[in-house]
C-alpha positions, 0 to 999 in steps of 0.5 A, spaced: 838 767 353 837 774 349 836 774 343 837 778 337 833 780 331 835 784 325 829 787 320 828 793 317 825 798 322 818 800 318 816 794 315 813 786 317 816 783 311 819 775 312 823 780 319 816 778 323 815 771 322 820 770 326 817 777 331 809 772 331 814 765 333 819 771 337 813 774 341 807 768 342 814 765 346 814 770 350 823 770 348 826 775 352 829 779 345 830 786 342 828 788 335 834 791 334 834 795 328 827 800 331 833 803 337 834 809 337 840 812 335 847 808 333 844 802 337 838 802 331 838 802 324 847 803 324 848 796 328 844 794 323 847 796 317 855 793 320 852 786 320 851 788 312 858 790 311 861 784 314 860 785 320 867 781 325 864 775 324 867 770 318 860 766 315 856 775 314 849 775 313 847 777 305 840 780 308 834 781 314 832 778 317 837 775 321 838 773 328 843 773 334 843 767 339 850 768 343 855 768 339 851 765 333 849 768 327 843 765 323 838 767 317 834 766 312 825 767 315 825 759 314 833 757 317 831 761 323 824 759 325 829 751 325 833 752 330 828 756 334 823 752 334 824 746 339 827 752 343 821 756 343 817 749 344 813 751 338 817 745 332 815 737 332 819 733 338 822 729 332 826 729 326 822 726 321 816 732 323 821 739 325 823 737 317 816 737 316 815 742 317 820 746 314 818 743 309 811 747 309 815 755 311 819 753 306 813 753 302 810 759 304 816 762 303 815 761 295 809 764 295 811 770 299 815 771 294 810 771 289 805 774 292 811 780 292 811 780 285 805 782 285 805 788 284 814 789 283 814 783 276 819 787 273 824 790 280 824 791 287 829 797 285 824 800 281 818 803 283 811 800 283 809 806 278 813 804 273 812 796 272 805 798 274 803 795 267 806 787 268 802 790 275 795 789 273 798 782 270 801 778 274 797 780 279 790 778 275 794 770 274 796 770 282 788 772 284 786 767 279 791 761 279 796 761 283 792 765 290 788 759 289 792 754 289 797 754 294 791 756 299 788 749 296 795 745 298 796 748 305 787 747 307 788 739 304 795 739 310 790 742 315 785 736 314 790 730 314 793 732 320 793 728 326 787 727 330 784 733 325 788 738 331 787 744 326 794 745 326 798 744 320 806 740 323 801 735 329 798 735 334 800 743 337 801 749 334 808 751 331 811 757 328 808 755 321 801 756 324 803 763 325 806 763 318 800 761 317 797 767 320 801 772 317 800 770 311 792 770 311 792 776 315 796 780 309 793 776 304 787 779 306 790 786 307 793 787 299 786 784 296 780 783 300 777 782 294 779 776 293 780 772 299 774 774 301 771 771 295 777 764 296 774 763 304 769 759 303 773 754 300 779 755 307 774 755 312 781 751 315 784 756 314 780 762 316 779 758 322 786 758 323 788 764 322 783 766 327 786 761 333 793 764 332 790 772 332 786 770 340 792 766 343 794 771 349 800 773 347 799 773 340 793 778 341 798 782 346 803 783 341 798 784 335 795 790 340 801 793 342 806 798 338 810 793 337 806 791 331 808 795 325 802 795 321 800 794 314 804 800 309 807 800 302 813 798 303 812 791 306 811 785 301 804 784 302 801 792 299 795 794 298 794 797 291 787 796 288 787 796 281 791 789 283 785 787 287 781 784 281 
């Protein structure tokens, strides 16, 4: 099957979690909005206006698989995981993986809100004072709490494999790689301080980045660089 991924063409954002799964699995997919002309952004916008489907998505990312359209990052990965060989086999373990992905989704929102704590429609400069307060709390309290939790999860996996959801790599591990990479970009000083307390997550990041297809993707033009349009943004004044 050829998958169609719909996400904004100039940012990694939430779509990157789906891209990493598709890339690691060597799946046949097209990043629709990055295509030129009418087959690119206009195709994405048609979906957002309702499109031809009875269950239109609210916002990107969404995935078209045959006639089926799936939205929300965690939901897309729940769908793709078994099909790409990136999910545990038992139902209980798949639900556990989904639970972890939903926790990552909560974490991602908190990271985004460090630079846009009041409203996404306002420029960063219009909420800079509030962003400093929010980022200070995030780096001092929330970031360590999430890192501690996932470090403990990694330590408790069967066989001490270092993977988060079982004995083999899953989409959760790819998502954790993206979280660590993004947080290092946005908060390099804070992440450097916290690294020694979370060696398993650091090792997981390195193992994922060394996977052949992931490494090839990261070195390619398909990987959109971190920038000031995405969820992870670097503002030195927020990295206390």
